[in-house]
KELOKE-949219 format. One record per residue: x, y negated, z negated of N, C-alpha, C in turn. Coordinates in steps of 0.02 Angstrom, whole numbers, padded with zeros to 5 digits, always signed. Atoms other than C-alpha are relative to their C-alpha. Layout:
XYZXYZXYZ/...
This chain:
+00048+00062+00002-00017+00015-00016+00077-00070+00013/-00057+00068-00003+00146-00119-00039+00033-00016+00048/-00065-00012-00071+00238-00073+00123-00067-00023+00057/+00070+00023-00067+00070-00110+00232+00013-00079-00016/-00017+00078+00013+00058-00290+00125+00034-00040+00017/-00073+00043-00023+00222-00328+00156-00016-00037+00085/+00007+00016-00096+00207-00290+00359-00050-00067+00013/+00054+00054-00006+00044-00390+00344+00028-00065+00007/-00031+00061-00015+00137-00548+00293+00031-00016+00027/-00032+00037-00029+00260-00543+00369-00042-00031+00081/+00063-00002-00109+00156-00514+00559-00016-00079-00017/+00057+00083+00011+00045-00702+00476+00063-00044+00011/-00043+00057+00033+00219-00782+00423+00032+00000+00092/-00030-00001+00002+00286-00724+00574-00003-00042+00093/+00027+00036-00070+00164-00813+00713+00005-00067+00010/-00003+00045+00014+00178-00925+00815-00052-00061+00027/+00079+00035+00028+00024-01045+00747+00023-00051+00053/-00010+00063-00027+00104-01194+00856-00063+00018+00100/+00050-00069-00062+00056-01065+01040-00063-00003-00007/+00069-00010+00020-00104-01032+00960-00049-00050+00008/+00031+00063-00008-00167-01199+00955-00033-00045+00054/+00012+00027-00063-00114-01243+01117-00038+00053+00058/+00034-00039-00022-00203-01090+01168-00048-00024+00015/+00075+00011+00041-00359-01113+01074-00029-00078+00039/+00014+00078+00003-00360-01300+01119+00009-00003+00106/+00004+00012-00076-00328-01259+01317-00081+00015+00015/+00067-00041+00003-00491-01160+01298-00056-00033-00001/+00053+00065+00007-00581-01270+01231-00037-00056+00031/+00006+00064-00064-00549-01386+01353-00014+00034+00068/+00026-00028-00038-00600-01292+01481-00058+00025-00014/+00091+00011+00012-00774-01229+01414-00018-00081+00014/+00050+00064-00006-00835-01436+01395+00038-00007+00079/-00015-00005-00071-00731-01430+01587-00071+00043+00031/+00043-00066-00018-00860-01275+01628-00102-00043-00009/+00052+00003+00011-01003-01368+01551-00033-00057+00038/-00006+00073-00041-00978-01540+01631-00013+00020+00066/+00007+00009-00087-00968-01460+01807-00063+00052+00002/+00069-00048+00011-01127-01359+01759-00065-00066-00011/+00057+00045+00021-01228-01508+01688-00042-00040+00020/+00053+00039-00017-01390-01582+01741-00059+00008-00044/+00045+00003+00035-01571-01608+01676-00014+00073-00027/+00006-00059+00023-01598-01440+01632+00049+00027-00064/-00090-00006+00058-01413-01437+01526-00033-00079-00067/+00006+00085+00041-01481-01626+01460-00069+00005-00061/+00035-00008+00002-01639-01528+01423+00005+00037-00095/-00024-00056+00036-01578-01405+01296+00054+00077+00031/-00059-00023+00011-01440-01275+01266-00017+00064+00014/+00032-00073-00010-01463-01114+01350+00061+00047+00026/-00058-00045-00020-01361-00975+01361+00003+00045+00068/+00002-00016-00049-01418-00916+01496+00037-00022+00079/-00038+00045-00044-01320-01046+01596+00093+00037-00012/-00055-00017+00011-01129-01037+01645+00045-00003-00055/-00060+00011+00066-01067-01123+01493-00023+00041-00088/+00036-00026+00027-01174-01007+01407+00052+00075-00012/-00052-00052+00000-01097-00852+01472+00065-00013-00020/-00067-00011+00022-00927-00929+01451-00008+00010-00093/-00026+00017+00114-00949-00970+01256+00008+00059-00021/-00016-00073+00040-00978-00783+01227+00043+00029+00033/-00070-00003-00040-00853-00746+01321+00066-00016-00032/-00052+00043+00050-00734-00846+01209-00022+00031-00082/+00004-00026+00049-00811-00752+01071+00047+00058-00004/-00025-00084-00020-00761-00586+01150+00072+00013-00004/-00053+00002-00003-00596-00664+01180+00051-00038-00081/-00026-00016+00085-00568-00703+01001-00005+00037-00030/-00001-00053+00041-00618-00564+00936+00036+00066+00029/-00068-00065-00031-00492-00467+01059+00064-00024-00032/-00096+00010+00002-00346-00571+01005-00004+00000-00106/-00031-00012+00069-00375-00546+00804+00024+00063+00018/-00022-00028+00004-00381-00389+00850+00057+00063+00041/-00086+00034-00021-00215-00396+00948+00039+00006-00065/-00037+00048+00045-00154-00477+00813-00001+00079-00089/+00019-00053+00062-00231-00312+00683+00067+00072+00027/-00029-00082-00047-00139-00154+00809+00074-00008-00007/-00046+00016-00001+00046-00121+00783+00046+00025+00059/-00013+00021-00056+00138-00183+00913+00072+00060+00043/+00007-00033-00028+00198-00003+00949+00005+00066+00047/+00080-00025-00044+00057+00039+01029+00009-00026+00063/-00001-00014-00047+00090-00060+01153+00047+00004+00055/-00060-00053-00031+00252+00042+01204-00035+00062+00035/+00013-00095+00002+00171+00198+01199-00058-00017+00046/+00069-00005-00065+00017+00140+01303+00004-00047+00044/-00017+00047-00051+00107+00036+01428-00007+00033+00061/+00009-00055-00036+00096+00192+01553-00032+00030+00034/+00070-00023-00013-00056+00257+01517-00036-00047+00025/+00043+00043-00020-00137+00091+01549-00010-00001+00059/-00010+00026-00076-00041+00069+01693-00041+00043+00054/+00068-00045-00044-00129+00226+01790-00054-00022+00006/+00083-00002+00026-00293+00201+01705-00028-00055+00037/-00008+00073-00049-00288+00027+01790-00017-00003+00072/+00000-00008-00091-00231+00081+01977-00032+00073-00006/+00064-00064+00002-00355+00240+01949-00066-00059+00025/+00046+00036+00020-00482+00107+01908+00003-00066+00076/-00015+00023-00054-00430-00001+02070+00003+00011+00057/+00014-00031-00076-00424+00136+02195-00075-00010-00030/+00066-00020-00002-00611+00161+02122-00043-00054+00026/-00017+00094-00016-00642-00016+02145-00033+00002+00067/+00010+00011-00071-00629+00011+02356-00028+00034+00008/+00063-00062-00046-00784+00146+02350-00036-00008-00043/+00042+00028+00054-00889+00071+02209-00015-00047-00001/-00009+00067+00030-00839-00091+02188-00064-00017+00055/+00036+00095-00044-00951-00262+02237+00036-00019+00049/-00028+00072-00032-00913-00376+02376-00016-00049-00030/+00001+00063+00021-00890-00547+02325+00036-00032+00034/-00028+00058-00015-00866-00688+02431+00053+00045+00069/-00012-00023-00061-00802-00564+02575+00050+00055-00051/-00034-00017+00036-00682-00480+02447-00026+00076-00052/+00030-00089+00023-00717-00258+02371+00019-00020-00078/-00020-00014+00050-00652-00313+02216-00032-00025-00075/+00027+00013+00108-00775-00325+02064-00043+00103+00006/+00051-00106+00017-00883-00166+01977-00068-00026-00052/+00055+00012+00031-01047-00192+01897+00028+00070-00070/+00029-00020+00059-01076-00128+01729-00050-00028-00045/+00055+00020-00009-01218-00137+01665-00027-00096+00016/+00018+00043-00067-01262-00305+01691+00035-00070-00018/-00015+00042-00019-01136-00394+01716+00058+00040+00043/-00060-00021-00046-00954-00394+01832+00061-00008-00022/-00064+00012+00023-00768-00361+01781+00019+00001+00052/-00044+00004-00053-00638-00405+01906+00065+00058-00016/-00055-00008+00035-00520-00268+01865+00057-00002+00010/-00059+00000-00018-00382-00335+01964+00019-00077-00068/-00028+00035+00046-00373-00467+01837+00040-00002-00067/-00013-00067+00091-00350-00332+01697+00074+00031+00024/-00054-00055-00044-00194-00246+01835+00057-00048-00020/-00032+00026-00009-00097-00413+01796+00057+00016-00098/-00009-00006+00062-00094-00372+01603+00039+00074-00006/-00025-00046+00003-00053-00180+01615+00059-00004+00037/-00048-00012-00025+00063-00205+01752+00068-00039-00043/-00039+00041+00050+00164-00334+01621+00034+00046-00030/-00030-00053+00049+00192-00195+01505+00047+00071+00010/-00045-00057-00004+00222-00065+01610+00064+00012+00031/-00063+00000-00032+00378-00155+01675+00018-00020-00036/-00080+00011+00071+00441-00219+01504-00010+00071-00015/-00021-00063+00033+00408-00020+01459+00066-00009+00046/-00054-00051-00055+00527+00019+01618+00058-00051-00019/-00083+00070-00006+00659-00126+01627+00015+00011-00058/-00026+00038+00053+00680-00127+01444+00040+00089-00050/-00023-00061+00026+00731+00079+01435+00056-00032+00018/-00056+00010+00002+00887+00130+01417+00039+00021+00076/-00034-00015-00062+00907+00216+01576+00001-00054+00072/-00027+00047-00059+00893+00072+01677+00017-00074+00016/-00016+00046+00001+00980-00065+01731-00010-00037+00084/+00006+00028-00067+00992-00194+01883+00045+00024+00048/-00049-00013-00062+01134-00145+01967-00002+00080+00027/+00015-00048-00075+01063+00013+02025-00062+00017+00031/+00011+00006-00050+00980+00026+02170-00067+00022-00008/+00065-00087+00019+00833+00187+02120-00045-00075-00089/+00049+00031+00030+00812+00067+01956-00058-00052+00032/+00010+00057-00013+00797-00081+02050-00070+00006+00069/+00093-00020-00005+00621+00006+02162-00005+00017-00022/+00043-00022+00071+00570+00089+02031-00053-00065-00022/+00026+00061+00051+00526-00089+01955-00049-00027+00042/+00043+00073-00056+00460-00170+02127-00065+00059+00019/+00053-00061-00021+00369+00023+02166-00047-00024-00043/+00047-00015+00095+00280-00021+01987-00051-00062+00031/+00037+00078-00008+00256-00219+02055-00047+00054+00068/+00019-00015-00049+00197-00154+02217-00050+00021+00013/+00062-00039-00003+00062-00019+02195-00054-00036-00030/+00076+00050+00013-00076-00128+02110+00001-00038+00073/-00017+00049-00040-00030-00261+02223-00003+00021+00084/+00016-00027-00065-00059-00165+02382-00106+00049+00011/+00075-00041+00011-00238-00071+02319-00039-00090-00003/+00053+00054+00010-00309-00256+02277+00042-00041+00082/+00018+00027-00077-00244-00306+02457-00046+00043+00032/+00051-00026-00026-00344-00180+02522-00082-00015-00018/+00052+00029+00009-00489-00239+02420-00013-00055+00040/-00007+00079-00062-00457-00388+02540-00012-00058-00049/-00030+00060+00042-00418-00499+02397+00069-00025-00016/-00042+00017+00019-00266-00575+02444+00030-00039-00037/-00031+00037+00074-00279-00710+02294+00051+00033-00038/+00005-00058+00062-00260-00587+02149+00077+00022+00042/-00056-00048-00026-00130-00476+02277+00063-00044-00018/-00023+00052+00003-00025-00649+02290+00040+00012-00078/-00008+00005+00063+00000-00658+02101+00047+00034-00013/-00037-00054+00052+00084-00511+02034+00085-00015+00059/-00060+00064-00016+00232-00619+02151+00043-00030-00061/-00026+00056+00023+00258-00714+02023+00075+00051-00072/-00037-00009+00054+00353-00573+01926+00048+00029+00037/-00059+00012-00017+00503-00591+02019+00044-00050-00039/-00018+00015+00053+00522-00727+01904+00056+00057-00039/-00043-00044+00052+00563-00588+01790+00050+00044+00026/-00043-00017-00041+00649-00501+01906+00093-00026-00013/-00036+00029-00009+00758-00625+01924+00063-00024-00080/-00002-00009+00054+00770-00654+01752+00064+00052-00036/-00049-00050+00021+00852-00492+01715+00061+00021+00040/-00076-00024-00026+01003-00483+01852-00035-00002+00064/+00028-00025-00081+00883-00462+02028+00045-00035+00045/-00059+00011-00044+01017-00488+02171-00033-00080+00046/+00016+00050-00014+00978-00681+02202+00003-00011+00061/+00023+00016-00067+01007-00668+02391-00064+00033+00033/+00074-00020+00008+00832-00586+02388-00040-00072-00027/+00083+00064+00004+00734-00757+02328+00035-00034+00053/-00007+00073-00053+00840-00850+02465-00015+00026+00062/+00038-00032-00072+00793-00710+02607-00088-00016-00010/+00094+00015+00027+00594-00748+02527+00009-00099+00022/+00005+00065+00002+00633-00932+02521-00007-00009+00093/+00005-00006-00114+00675-00899+02734-00057+00014+00036/+00051-00019-00040+00531-00827+02779-00074-00051-00030/+00012+00028+00000+00411-00936+02681+00027-00087+00074/-00016+00062-00050+00514-01067+02781-00002-00016+00083/+00011-00007-00084+00506-01006+02958-00065+00024-00008/+00066+00018-00002+00318-00957+02912-00017-00056+00010/+00010+00063-00001+00295-01135+02877-00013-00049+00068/-00026+00047-00062+00401-01230+03014-00016+00025+00063/+00036-00034-00077+00330-01113+03172-00061-00024+00007/+00063+00007-00030+00165-01184+03174+00025-00096-00007/+00014+00101-00019+00255-01398+03155+00072+00015+00044/-00077-00019-00043+00438-01351+03266-00032+00021+00076/+00011-00033-00060+00455-01307+03442+00084+00055-00022/-00026-00059+00017+00557-01148+03442+00068-00025-00034/-00040+00027-00025+00704-01243+03502+00030-00036-00070/+00016+00044+00057+00700-01362+03351+00016+00066-00068/-00001-00056+00087+00665-01200+03219+00052+00030-00002/-00049-00054+00001+00818-01096+03279+00073-00061-00003/-00056+00051+00009+00934-01264+03268-00001+00003-00080/+00043+00042+00056+00859-01295+03107+00064+00094-00053/-00014-00065+00020+00898-01109+03059+00098+00029-00019/-00052-00004-00011+01074-01097+03125+00049-00042-00063/-00048+00044+00064+01137-01261+02986-00015+00053-00064/-00012-00048+00088+01041-01156+02824+00048+00038+00015/-00038-00047-00016+01131-01030+02877+00064+00003-00028/-00041+00025+00023+01278-01092+02865+00014-00054-00052/+00010+00020+00086+01247-01196+02723+00017+00025-00048/-00009-00059+00073+01225-01058+02615+00054+00008+00008/-00051-00015+00016+01364-00981+02668+00059-00047-00042/-00023+00049-00008+01457-01141+02635+00012-00021-00117/+00004-00019+00083+01404-01139+02462+00016+00048-00032/-00033-00035+00034+01458-00996+02432+00049+00025-00002/-00092-00013-00026+01636-00991+02512+00036-00071-00004/-00007+00068-00009+01657-01169+02502+00033-00007+00082/-00033+00004-00068+01792-01231+02673-00059-00034+00041/+00073+00025-00036+01646-01370+02718+00026+00011+00076/+00002+00037-00027+01758-01430+02856+00012+00063+00066/+00000-00078-00040+01770-01238+02947-00083-00034+00025/+00053-00024-00005+01591-01238+02938-00039-00071+00051/+00015+00069-00060+01564-01434+03025+00039+00020+00068/-00021-00003-00106+01682-01370+03177-00045+00045+00004/+00038-00062-00036+01573-01216+03190-00061-00028+00009/+00045+00010-00041+01425-01304+03213+00019-00044+00035/-00029+00050-00034+01503-01440+03311+00015+00042+00083/+00012-00061-00041+01561-01276+03410-00083+00027+00039/+00055-00022-00023+01405-01217+03443-00042-00054+00024/+00041+00054-00052+01319-01359+03490+00043-00018+00050/-00028+00000-00089+01459-01393+03639-00017+00059+00022/+00058-00101-00044+01413-01195+03694-00054-00007+00011/+00043-00017-00038+01280-01212+03700-00015-00046+00065/-00003+00045-00053+01265-01393+03795+00010+00020+00061/-00068-00038-00043+01406-01319+03899-00064+00045+00060/+00061-00057-00026+01270-01173+03943-00033-00002+00041/+00059+00018-00027+01128-01257+03948+00015-00067+00056/-00021-00015-00053+01197-01347+04068+00039+00018+00076/-00034-00060-00065+01283-01226+04194-00076+00033+00032/+00042-00065-00046+01119-01115+04174-00071-00056+00053/+00030+00070-00036+01031-01308+04229+00010-00014+00073/-00026+00004-00072+01116-01295+04398-00003+00055+00038/+00039-00043-00035+01095-01146+04444-00081+00029+00018/+00064-00051-00026+00919-01125+04423-00037-00070+00000/-00003+00071-00058+00913-01304+04483-00071-00034-00058/+00040+00015+00052+00822-01376+04306-00038+00028-00016/+00064-00038+00017+00713-01244+04260+00044+00034-00067/-00026-00052+00066+00854-01177+04105-00067-00027-00075/+00024+00003+00080+00768-01147+03932+00054-00024-00060/-00018+00003+00058+00858-01247+03787+00002+00046-00061/+00004-00040+00046+00815-01128+03672+00043+00076+00006/-00053-00072-00007+00903-00962+03764+00046-00032+00001/-00084+00007+00028+01048-01078+03767+00017+00010-00037/-00022+00024+00092+01067-01111+03586-00002+00067-00015/-00050-00078+00021+01027-00921+03547+00052+00018+00015/-00041-00019+00001+01151-00875+03659+00078-00028-00026/-00090+00048+00030+01309-00987+03611-00031+00020-00092/+00015+00036+00089+01238-00962+03409+00018+00097+00019/-00019-00082+00009+01259-00747+03469+00091+00012+00023/-00045+00007-00028+01413-00781+03547+00060-00008-00060/-00016+00001+00054+01479-00849+03402-00006+00034-00053/+00013-00040+00047+01425-00742+03288+00033+00074+00015/-00061-00069+00010+01500-00599+03356+00076-00015-00010/-00075+00002+00031+01660-00679+03340+00020-00014-00055/+00008+00025+00076+01631-00746+03160+00004+00095-00027/+00027-00055+00013+01553-00552+03124+00070+00065-00002/-00065-00043+00022+01704-00462+03164+00043-00020-00037/-00083+00038+00055+01842-00581+03068-00032+00017-00037/+00038-00014+00068+01713-00568+02924+00005+00065-00009/-00006-00076+00023+01727-00376+02943+00062+00006-00008/-00076-00017+00012+01914-00343+02932+00019-00058-00032/-00032+00051+00048+01927-00494+02812-00028+00055-00077/+00034-00029+00041+01804-00402+02712-00018-00048-00046/+00030+00049+00014+01690-00553+02675-00061-00002+00007/+00078-00022+00022+01532-00509+02616-00048-00042+00020/+00063+00067-00013+01443-00659+02602-00007-00031+00064/-00017+00008-00054+01490-00697+02778-00057+00056+00045/+00020-00044-00039+01415-00543+02848-00061+00015-00044/+00051+00001+00028+01258-00561+02722-00052-00056+00031/+00018+00040-00044+01228-00718+02806-00028-00025+00104/+00018-00009-00067+01245-00668+02978-00054+00043-00027/+00097-00030+00009+01092-00525+02927-00040-00030-00004/+00087+00051+00020+00989-00667+02853-00017-00039+00085/+00028+00015-00083+00993-00748+03031+00008+00052+00049/+00008-00070-00046+01002-00589+03133-00086-00011-00051/+00076-00019+00049+00830-00579+03013-00043-00052+00030/+00044+00029-00001+00768-00732+03037-00030-00020+00052/+00024-00017-00081+00778-00727+03229-00054+00018+00000/+00033-00057+00004+00693-00577+03210-00066-00012+00008/+00084+00017+00038+00526-00654+03101-00017-00078+00043/+00016+00063-00032+00541-00816+03202-00071+00036+00065/+00021-00013-00055+00474-00686+03361-00064+00023-00029/+00091-00037+00035+00319-00588+03245-00053-00026-00034/+00046+00083+00036+00257-00767+03160-00076+00035+00016/+00057-00025-00047+00134-00738+03290-00058+00025-00014/+00045-00062-00006+00050-00583+03278-00004+00011-00101/+00016-00003+00070+00079-00585+03064-00054-00056+00019/+00045+00052-00005-00033-00752+03086-00073+00016+00042/+00051-00011-00045-00158-00682+03209-00049+00075-00051/+00024-00048+00071-00166-00534+03078-00050-00001-00059/+00025+00029+00074-00239-00654+02952-00095-00001+00030/+00078+00015+00000-00435-00675+02939-00009-00087+00032/-00015+00086-00034-00499-00843+03021-00011-00049-00043/-00013+00068+00051-00535-00940+02866+00065+00010-00019/-00061+00024+00036-00358-00894+02796+00063-00056+00050/-00061+00053-00032-00281-00972+02953-00034-00058+00029/+00026+00066+00038-00400-01120+02951+00020-00035-00062/-00046+00029+00055-00334-01153+02762+00071-00026+00014/-00073-00003-00019-00154-01123+02849-00006-00074+00031/-00008+00083-00065-00182-01268+02998-00024-00056-00031/+00043+00094+00047-00288-01389+02877+00070+00006-00039/-00046+00029+00056-00151-01386+02735+00047-00030+00059/-00055+00013-00048-00014-01403+02876-00001-00063+00028/+00006+00055-00051-00101-01552+02955-00011+00034+00052/-00023-00018-00068-00082-01441+03116-00108-00031+00045/+00091+00040+00007-00288-01473+03114-00035-00012-00045/+00019+00027+00055-00400-01570+03045-00075+00026+00016/+00061-00024+00012-00579-01516+02994-00034-00006-00049/+00002-00013+00057-00648-01579+02864-00053+00008-00011/+00059-00002+00007-00819-01549+02885-00025+00095+00011/+00018-00077+00018-00803-01347+02888+00081+00019-00028/-00043-00054+00071-00642-01253+02827+00029-00054-00051/-00027+00061+00062-00572-01414+02757-00045-00038-00044/+00049+00038+00029-00722-01467+02686+00018-00031-00099/-00009-00044+00071-00678-01378+02505+00053-00052-00029/-00054+00049+00012-00509-01476+02488-00019-00074+00015/+00023+00060-00027-00556-01642+02580-00055-00016-00055/+00054+00035+00074-00719-01658+02407+00062-00009-00055/-00055-00001+00046-00579-01594+02289+00022-00090-00024/-00045+00047+00005-00459-01741+02326-00043-00049+00013/+00012+00026+00021-00595-01842+02329-00021-00024-00058/+00015-00006+00073-00670-01811+02181+00066-00011-00073/-00055+00011+00036-00500-01811+02108+00044-00074+00004/-00018+00045-00013-00458-01960+02179-00056-00070-00055/+00011+00025+00004-00602-02050+02114-00005-00028-00052/+00026+00017+00074-00579-02031+01933+00064-00055-00009/-00025+00061-00005-00460-02184+01961+00066+00063-00061/-00054+00033+00058-00309-02221+01798-00026+00056-00054/+00008-00025+00059-00423-02149+01665-00096+00055-00005/+00041-00037-00046-00586-02072+01773-00087-00023-00056/+00090+00044-00020-00774-02099+01766-00010+00003-00094/+00032-00017+00105-00819-02020+01542-00010+00057+00037/+00046-00042-00007-00878-01892+01519-00053+00004+00002/+00113-00018-00026-01048-01787+01609-00001-00075+00026/-00002+00057-00040-01007-01933+01726+00007-00012+00062/-00009+00005-00073-00934-01878+01854-00057+00032+00067/+00040-00010-00057-01042-01874+02020+00037+00049+00046/-00010-00067-00045-00947-01774+02126+00002+00069-00018/+00016-00062+00066-00965-01626+02009-00108-00008+00005/+00067-00026+00030-01122-01673+01960-00031+00020+00052/+00057-00019-00077-01211-01669+02144+00024+00032-00006/-00026-00076-00042-01124-01512+02194+00045-00007+00064/-00052+00005-00024-01005-01619+02280+00066+00073+00039/-00031-00022+00001-00885-01532+02257-00015+00101-00013/+00036-00078+00023-00917-01320+02304+00041+00043-00052/-00031-00016+00083-00862-01206+02149+00052-00032-00037/-00027+00050+00034-00831-01319+02071+00015+00020-00089/-00011-00036+00067-00833-01209+01895+00055+00052+00009/-00035-00050+00032-00724-01106+01934+00068-00022+00055/-00067+00015-00003-00577-01107+02067+00032-00083+00028/-00005+00091+00028-00611-01302+02073+00011-00027-00060/+00010+00040+00071-00630-01351+01897+00027-00040-00002/-00054+00069+00026-00471-01462+01890-00037-00053+00026/+00048+00069-00024-00592-01564+02009-00045-00065-00046/+00048+00034+00062-00687-01602+01843+00036-00047-00026/-00036-00011+00035-00534-01625+01751-00001-00071+00045/-00032+00068-00032-00475-01773+01882-00049-00046+00002/+00054+00052-00019-00637-01853+01887-00021-00034-00037/+00035+00014+00096-00713-01859+01706+00052-00040-00008/-00091+00019+00043-00539-01897+01632+00056-00008+00054/-00006+00044-00017-00456-01984+01763+00114+00014+00002/-00081-00040-00013-00234-01955+01790+00005+00010-00073/-00013-00050+00099-00203-01956+01592-00041+00062-00035/+00018-00092+00017-00329-01814+01561+00040+00045+00026/-00024-00076-00022-00251-01722+01697+00049+00008-00021/-00070-00010+00055-00075-01757+01626-00019-00006-00057/-00004-00039+00089-00119-01717+01447-00016+00077+00026/+00018-00085-00025-00196-01527+01518+00060+00011+00071/-00087-00039-00032-00024-01495+01634+00026-00009-00060/-00056-00020+00038+00056-01536+01506-00001+00044-00076/+00022-00050+00064-00010-01425+01347+00004+00059+00056/-00026-00077-00033-00001-01294+01491+00096+00001-00010/-00078+00007+00005+00174-01338+01534+00058+00014-00085/-00016-00013+00066+00189-01334+01351+00002+00065-00025/+00027-00080+00013+00121-01161+01343+00048+00052+00022/-00043-00050-00030+00224-01085+01464+00080-00028-00018/-00058+00026+00022+00389-01164+01384+00004+00053-00036/+00017-00039+00088+00326-01099+01205+00025+00084+00032/+00017-00066-00025+00288-00924+01301+00084+00024+00003/-00066-00018-00032+00487-00902+01408+00033-00029-00073/-00027-00002+00071+00557-00971+01194-00045+00077-00020/+00009-00046+00040+00468-00830+01136+00040+00069+00023/-00028-00055-00003+00544-00712+01251+00074+00010+00014/-00087+00024+00024+00726-00781+01235+00002+00019-00082/-00023-00011+00028+00719-00749+01076-00020+00069-00058/+00011-00076+00022+00662-00577+01068+00070+00049-00027/-00072-00014+00020+00796-00449+00994-00016+00070+00070/+00005-00057-00064+00717-00310+01117-00009-00001+00073/+00017-00008-00074+00711-00309+01301-00051-00008+00027/+00102-00014-00022+00516-00253+01310+00003-00051-00028/+00019+00073+00005+00474-00402+01219+00023-00054+00028/-00035+00035-00060+00588-00523+01326-00044+00002+00095/+00029-00005-00064+00538-00448+01484-00107-00023-00007/+00108+00019-00004+00326-00441+01429+00027-00070+00010/+00058+00110+00033+00316-00648+01378+00050-00020+00058/-00030+00048-00082+00432-00697+01541-00071+00029+00054/+00060-00006-00045+00300-00594+01625-00051-00039-00010/+00065+00045+00057+00146-00671+01526+00037-00087+00047/-00002+00092-00040+00225-00854+01572+00015-00003+00083/+00005-00006-00076+00256-00805+01747-00063+00009+00025/+00077+00010-00043+00109-00766+01796-00062-00069-00045/+00011+00070+00009+00035-00925+01678+00036-00045+00050/+00000+00060-00040+00126-01037+01796-00014+00005+00055/+00031-00003-00054+00108-00975+01944-00099-00008+00026/+00057+00005-00012-00092-00972+01936-00007-00079-00008/+00010+00070-00014-00077-01153+01863+00045-00055+00059/-00021+00018-00072+00024-01196+02011-00040+00009+00049/+00082-00029-00067-00083-01128+02141-00045-00033-00014/+00072+00006+00014-00241-01165+02064-00009-00067+00016/-00012+00049+00013-00211-01359+02032+00038-00017+00053/-00035+00024-00035-00098-01384+02183-00040+00010+00082/+00079-00014-00050-00269-01311+02309-00020-00043-00021/+00060+00025-00006-00374-01414+02225+00035-00098+00022/-00057+00046-00045-00232-01548+02312+00026-00043+00071/-00008-00035-00107-00197-01503+02478+00033+00007-00022/-00086-00014-00020-00031-01451+02439+00023+00086-00004/-00006-00053-00016-00076-01277+02423-00049+00062+00030/+00039-00027-00061-00152-01139+02544-00068+00009-00070/+00079-00019+00052-00349-01097+02450-00046+00081+00004/+00010-00038+00031-00335-00935+02380-00057+00026-00029/+00047-00049+00049-00459-00909+02272+00007+00015-00077/-00009-00018+00035-00366-00892+02111-00017-00095-00036/+00058+00035+00015-00456-00952+01959+00068-00049-00046/-00053+00012+00057-00367-01068+01822-00004-00008-00069/+00027-00023+00057-00326-01002+01663-00032-00046-00051/+00041+00017+00057-00444-01026+01520-00035-00066+00039/+00041+00048-00040-00523-01158+01635-00051+00006+00041/+00035-00017-00043-00610-01071+01774-00067+00053-00016/+00041-00025-00004-00769-01006+01755+00002+00071-00001/-00019-00051-00028-00760-00809+01732+00041+00044-00075/+00000-00024+00053-00768-00691+01587+00071+00042+00006/-00028-00039-00012-00644-00559+01681+00076-00059-00018/-00051+00056+00006-00515-00717+01686+00015+00011-00056/-00004+00018+00063-00556-00769+01513+00050+00043-00053/-00021-00069+00024-00534-00574+01443+00087-00014-00015/-00079+00005-00034-00357-00565+01540+00035-00035-00038/-00048+00047+00035-00269-00696+01495-00006+00000-00078/-00013-00011+00108-00304-00697+01305+00031+00067-00009/-00028-00064+00013-00259-00498+01306+00082+00000+00028/-00049+00041-00040-00106-00590+01417+00051-00007-00053/-00060+00076+00066-00058-00724+01269-00007+00060-00060/-00007-00023+00072-00087-00621+01114+00024+00033-00016/-00040-00059+00000+00002-00477+01162+00061-00014-00021/-00049+00047+00034+00163-00589+01153-00010-00044-00052/+00007+00051+00072+00118-00685+01013-00008+00078-00035/-00004-00057+00049+00111-00496+00924+00068+00018+00001/-00096-00010+00005+00264-00451+00988+00050-00032-00014/-00033+00054+00041+00356-00615+00927-00010+00000-00032/+00005+00018+00084+00284-00616+00752+00027+00055+00005/-00025-00007+00054+00352-00464+00737+00087+00041+00015/-00073-00002-00021+00535-00504+00830+00034+00058-00060/-00055-00034+00039+00680-00387+00725+00069+00016+00041/-00049-00032-00019+00845-00345+00733-00020+00059+00061/+00025-00049-00057+00879-00236+00890+00006+00072-00035/-00015-00096+00056+00849-00043+00776-00031+00048+00057/+00011-00069-00017+00796+00076+00928-00095-00006-00016/+00104-00030-00005+00602+00049+00871-00028+00017+00068/+00054-00019-00017+00529+00058+01022+00059+00071+00069/-00015-00075-00025+00658+00194+01071+00041-00040+00090/-00028+00081-00061+00734+00017+01212+00079-00003-00015/-00047+00006-00002+00893-00025+01263+00006-00101-00022/-00008+00074+00053+00940-00206+01160+00004-00064+00039/+00005+00058-00018+00933-00372+01215+00057-00009+00034/
């Protein structure tokens, strides 16, 4: 009895109450904004539990109860149940493909009695636990390619099933775990390559092929320069490629009577130079130079298939990307949501119109204003100041989660806390970004603000397991049978 009392007292004393206070403050502010988003004459007449704000209040109560239960359970069970819960959730995701309910084109919801749940929201939690357990095991090493491959497969499995459900937004969230991989020592070249993919995909719509190819040559040369130095040699190399390209272009123009394409000439010049550089790098065993050459070849290959990738996207995804990049302007159809969102946020000015005084949200000009576009209500009614406060609270919470991870004595807690922080960060950046036209509309909620019981409950699970692990941090003693920090 005495030992149990001591453990409970240790848990109470170890709880990061500051983070808990920020979490519940955001939850309360989220509910106030949901109330404002659906506020009408019926709401003015009386409080209704059948409304969205009433339903969200019930889920808030359930989430608070879940938080209490999480804090009462010994943290060792989160380690023990990591793999079983991951496998169970993967099975649920697969079942949803066959027996799920389709909402907005995505078959990602399950009907349970009188309410619906979205398993993809809970898959983030189980994936975070599974990755934490695997990446904290004694057999795991980020230097071992088998360990890296299995970690990626743990991440890719739920992501692939959710993509099959046609819920690309929820699937993309799992990419946030790449931040965890980076913290644990994943090869930085992978992130450079992913950055190049994003760059090429975006600018393939904005630049012509020759300009894009020239940019790839310059970027790959600069990357190699940052890795190895020798900037004078890099400048000479770029100048040589430009000169050879010009000579080839002029020669080809004379032979074809002015019909030569500069893209082919530039590609030929770059190809010839890379053959020479590649032979030299191979003999001198310059690994970074060979990697940059491989990156260039891969980039050129990717630019040839961008159109194919784009053509396989759904029409609404294509239109949203083109509207975001300014290639097309369609404020009355595909760009309507974002256009109305920016009008609502901009109309709030510096201090906002006041609580329950938002006309854009009150008269339903903004679609999905209580879910994906809930931040419009913040911007319109609370203005720049209120928006800054909300974003500041989110930043503060994420930084505290990172601090929780860094002070863990065991890798399990560190990996898990970083996973939670990454998920929160990704959701906030993308959701707020899409409401102000900086991100494509992919339909992911703003944590603790957007209406939805699945989202609220899942974020509560994610956060309070991190708090529980942090409250019992101890010297590494093999408690979980895991590798130390």
